[in-house]
N, C-alpha and C positions, 0 to 999 in steps of 0.2 A: 288591080283587084280592089273592089269596094270594101270599105270597113264594115258595112252592114247592108242589109237588104232594104228594099222599099216596102217591106211587109214585116209583120211579126208572126211567128209560128208557134203553135202549141203542139208539142210532140207527145205521143202516147205509144204504148207498146203492143196494141192489138187492133185489128180491124173492127172487132166488136165494140171496143171502147170508142173508136173513131166514129162509127155510125151512131153510137149512143150519144155522143156529144152533139152530132148534127140533129138528132131527134129531140133530145132532152136538155140541150145546152151544156155548158161547161159546169163541172162540179167543183165547188170551192174546197180547198184543203186549208189546213191551218198551219202556220209557220210560227214556232215559238221564238220570241225575241226577248232579251233581257232589257227592260227599261226602268231606270232608276232602281235597280236591284230587284225588280219583280219580273217574273216570267209572264209575258202577255202573248196570247195567240192571235195573230193577225190572219184574216181570211185572204187567201190568194188564189189566183190561177196563173200559172207560170207561162210566159211567152219569151221567146228569144228572137234576136235579129242577126244571128251569126250567118255570114256568107255561106251559101251552099257548098262552096269549095272547101270549107273548113268544118263541116257538120259531122263528120264521121264519129269523132269521140263523143259528141253530144248525143247523137242518135244511139250509140251503144248503151248509154246510161238511161236515156228517157224513152227510147223506142223509135222505130223506123216509120211510123205513121204520123202525119202532121196536118194541121189545119192552118193555112196561112190567111191572114187578114191584112188589108192595106194599112200602112202607117197613118193615112188620113183617117181611116175608121178608128184606129187605136187612139189617135189624138182626140177625136170627137168624143170618145168614151173614156177619156182620162186614163188610158193605159200606158204603161212604160214597159219596155223589155227588161228582163232581169239583168242586173249588172254584176 
């Protein structure tokens, strides 16, 4: 069983959101992190590379709809899957 996919996937919880991403691109969300004692909001779009055989728990949390992009595309665009 592979440790990860050859693609990164962004999951969402509705078909409407999925088609909105295709039409209008991904929407950035902000993730609060503490840096040197200060809260800083970093803009993110979340991707994962969990093998499909292990995706059930992740899909329950983030949704059953996903857009997969090749890791080559992700690398060219300086993206990393969430660790």
